[in-house]
DOVO-503701 format. One record per residue (C-alpha): residue in one letter; x, y, z. Coordinates in steps of 0.2 Angstrom, whole numbers, padded with zeros to 4 digits, always signed. Layout:
<rs>
AXYZ/...
</rs>
This chain:
<rs>
M-0329-0182-0139/P-0332-0175-0122/R-0317-0164-0116/K-0308-0173-0101/K-0301-0160-0087/Q-0283-0163-0083/H-0279-0167-0066/D-0265-0167-0053/I-0257-0179-0040/I-0261-0162-0027/H-0281-0162-0027/R-0284-0144-0028/W-0300-0139-0015/E-0317-0137-0025/G-0318-0119-0015/N-0302-0111-0020/P-0293-0099-0015/V-0293-0100+0002/V-0288-0080+0004/T-0288-0067-0009/M-0285-0048-0008/E-0304-0045-0007/D-0304-0055+0012/L-0293-0043+0019/S-0298-0028+0028/F-0285-0015+0021/Q-0279-0013+0003/I-0265-0022-0003/S-0254-0025-0018/D-0254-0044-0019/I-0254-0061-0007/C-0244-0076-0007/N-0233-0091-0001/A-0238-0096+0013/G-0230-0105+0028/A-0241-0116+0038/V-0243-0125+0054/K-0259-0132+0065/I-0256-0127+0083/D-0270-0134+0096/N-0284-0137+0082/I-0280-0120+0073/Y-0273-0119+0057/L-0260-0104+0055/L-0254-0098+0038/L-0239-0086+0037/V-0243-0076+0022/T-0232-0064+0012/I-0242-0047+0007/E-0235-0032-0002/T-0242-0016+0001/L-0245-0004-0011/R-0229+0004-0008/G-0223-0011-0014/H-0214-0019+0002/K-0219-0035+0007/K-0222-0040+0025/L-0227-0059+0034/Y-0246-0058+0041/I-0254-0071+0051/A-0270-0078+0044/R-0281-0091+0057/S-0292-0104+0053/E-0303-0117+0063/D-0305-0128+0048/G-0291-0125+0036/R-0303-0117+0024/Y-0309-0101+0028/F-0296-0090+0035/D-0294-0071+0044/V-0279-0062+0042/D-0271-0050+0055/A-0274-0031+0051/K-0257-0029+0056/P-0238-0038+0051/F-0231-0052+0062/I-0215-0047+0054/S-0211-0033+0045/Q-0194-0024+0040/V-0181-0018+0057/D-0164-0019+0049/K-0157-0001+0041/Q-0147-0011+0030/Y-0150-0028+0026/E-0168-0027+0028/T-0174-0013+0020/T-0186-0017+0006/S-0197-0033+0010/V-0198-0048+0021/M-0206-0064+0013/D-0208-0081+0010/G-0208-0085+0029/R-0206-0106+0031/I-0213-0111+0049/T-0201-0128+0058/H-0208-0134+0073/F-0192-0139+0083/E-0194-0146+0100/D-0204-0132+0108/T-0200-0118+0098/Y-0206-0113+0080/Y-0194-0107+0069/I-0197-0096+0057/S-0185-0091+0040/Y-0190-0078+0030/I-0181-0070+0015/A-0175-0051+0019/E-0173-0040+0005/S-0162-0024+0002/H-0153-0016-0011/Y-0140-0026-0007/G-0150-0041-0012/Y-0161-0056-0004/R-0151-0064+0012/I-0159-0078+0024/R-0165-0073+0040/L-0171-0083+0055/A-0183-0080+0070/R-0192-0090+0082/T-0209-0087+0092/D-0216-0098+0106/D-0235-0092+0103/F-0235-0082+0087/K-0238-0067+0098/T-0222-0062+0099/V-0206-0065+0088/T-0189-0065+0092/R-0175-0063+0078/L-0161-0074+0079/G-0150-0065+0064/F-0146-0067+0044/V-0140-0084+0041/S-0133-0085+0024/E-0123-0075+0010/V-0131-0064-0001/D-0142-0068-0015/T-0147-0084-0006/K-0166-0091-0005/G-0176-0105+0003/G-0168-0109+0019/A-0182-0123+0025/L-0175-0130+0041/F-0176-0147+0045/P-0187-0151+0062/E-0174-0161+0070/K-0156-0165+0070/I-0146-0173+0058/N-0131-0181+0066/G-0131-0169+0082/R-0132-0154+0069/F-0146-0141+0064/A-0148-0144+0044/R-0157-0133+0032/L-0160-0132+0013/E-0157-0118+0002/R-0155-0111-0015/P-0142-0099-0021/W-0144-0088-0036/S-0131-0097-0045/G-0134-0113-0052/G-0152-0115-0048/R-0149-0129-0036/I-0156-0134-0019/W-0141-0137-0006/I-0140-0142+0011/S-0129-0135+0026/Y-0126-0137+0043/S-0125-0126+0059/D-0121-0132+0078/D-0129-0115+0084/L-0140-0109+0070/V-0127-0094+0066/Y-0113-0102+0057/W-0118-0114+0043/G-0107-0124+0032/G-0103-0143+0027/S-0114-0138+0010/E-0118-0150-0003/V-0129-0149-0017/V-0145-0159-0014/L-0155-0157-0031/S-0150-0151-0048/P-0161-0145-0063/R-0164-0159-0076/P-0161-0153-0095/G-0177-0160-0105/Y-0188-0161-0091/W-0202-0149-0081/D-0189-0143-0071/S-0175-0139-0081/H-0172-0121-0078/R-0172-0121-0059/V-0177-0130-0043/G-0179-0124-0026/D-0184-0130-0007/A-0203-0125-0005/V-0210-0135+0012/P-0200-0137+0026/P-0194-0157+0026/I-0205-0168+0034/R-0200-0185+0043/V-0213-0201+0035/K-0215-0215+0044/D-0198-0226+0039/G-0186-0212+0043/R-0186-0204+0024/W-0185-0185+0021/L-0200-0179+0010/L-0196-0163+0001/I-0209-0153-0010/Y-0198-0143-0021/Y-0202-0130-0035/G-0197-0132-0053/I-0195-0120-0068/K-0197-0122-0086/E-0194-0107-0096/T-0205-0105-0111/S-0207-0092-0125/S-0222-0082-0113/G-0209-0082-0098/P-0205-0096-0084/L-0217-0109-0080/F-0217-0113-0060/R-0222-0131-0055/I-0221-0140-0040/G-0214-0159-0038/A-0207-0170-0024/V-0192-0179-0018/F-0189-0193-0004/L-0171-0190+0004/D-0161-0202+0015/A-0165-0202+0034/D-0147-0199+0041/D-0139-0191+0024/P-0152-0180+0016/A-0140-0173+0002/R-0143-0192-0005/V-0160-0192-0015/L-0169-0209-0015/S-0181-0205-0029/R-0191-0190-0037/T-0205-0186-0047/N-0202-0185-0065/I-0218-0177-0066/P-0225-0160-0057/I-0238-0165-0043/L-0245-0150-0046/S-0245-0137-0061/P-0255-0121-0065/R-0272-0125-0074/E-0285-0114-0066/R-0286-0097-0069/Y-0281-0090-0052/E-0265-0101-0056/R-0263-0095-0071/V-0267-0076-0072/G-0262-0063-0059/D-0246-0053-0054/I-0236-0067-0061/Q-0243-0078-0074/N-0242-0099-0073/L-0234-0098-0054/I-0238-0110-0040/F-0227-0108-0026/S-0228-0115-0008/C-0219-0112+0008/G-0230-0124+0019/A-0239-0140+0022/I-0249-0148+0036/I-0249-0167+0038/E-0266-0173+0045/D-0263-0192+0048/E-0255-0198+0032/N-0264-0184+0022/L-0253-0169+0016/L-0263-0152+0016/L-0251-0140+0005/Y-0255-0122+0006/Y-0249-0112-0010/G-0248-0096-0020/G-0256-0092-0035/S-0250-0081-0049/D-0245-0070-0032/S-0261-0066-0031/C-0270-0078-0018/I-0266-0093-0008/C-0273-0109-0012/L-0276-0126-0004/G-0272-0144-0012/S-0270-0161-0004/T-0265-0178-0008/T-0258-0195+0003/I-0239-0197+0006/D-0242-0213-0001/R-0247-0208-0017/I-0233-0196-0018/D-0221-0210-0013/Q-0231-0220-0026/E-0225-0207-0042/C-0207-0205-0035/L-0205-0224-0036/K-0210-0223-0054/S-0195-0213-0057/K-0182-0221-0046/G-0168-0219-0059/E-0173-0202-0065/I-0165-0190-0050/
</rs>
């Protein structure tokens, strides 16, 4: 019997990867985890690149078709704080809020990880807004509109491996935190979950959250992508959740690299009802996958009681 290739709900672009180390004009250690936005018909990625010294910075990559990208030679965001941002800046997530693009990213120092917020109007200059989390907190995906009159964001504290939501009146002080999503024992996301792509408002008002889940295996952690739909007015309430991953590491560029068996995303672009997911493969390249929101919704509804 001929072998049949396994498929995911997210369909890979046949030309993957879209960005590799060989595409750059300068030497680096690795490349991964891109935030994404489309501005005036230009696809823009905010890519995490690790220098040969081992420090991570955020670089801009641009494309006219969303498939072939040119990466800037100079970083857009690099370390400037001499106390809490000394080692790396990484995992930039872009949220278009009214007329401004907000960027939440992870700042690293020997004290640990913290979420930092920045903003830009043109991706030529950037203004940092400060550190907005306690230590050892990652994620920081900002909602693209206020929830009940307040800013809202998702985050993943190291302890517990869960996704939380917090609220703010001024983007500086955050509180009112609640658990949104937890790992599920015995499932593909049994060890840890975290926010990946900033929440997406769908036509009926619900929030679509693309998240990552980790399962521990004998050869190390296995990173995969899943999805949940959250309530329109109370996004701490999960309405439905995929009980299978929508994207798993299968191709060689997703299974072999700086970190094996790893798929991780920080950004997606919506075109009509299509979702273009930009994701890192094995911390060594940037890839593209696509599906429809309706297809994700169908899969979530299959497992409505398993949230």
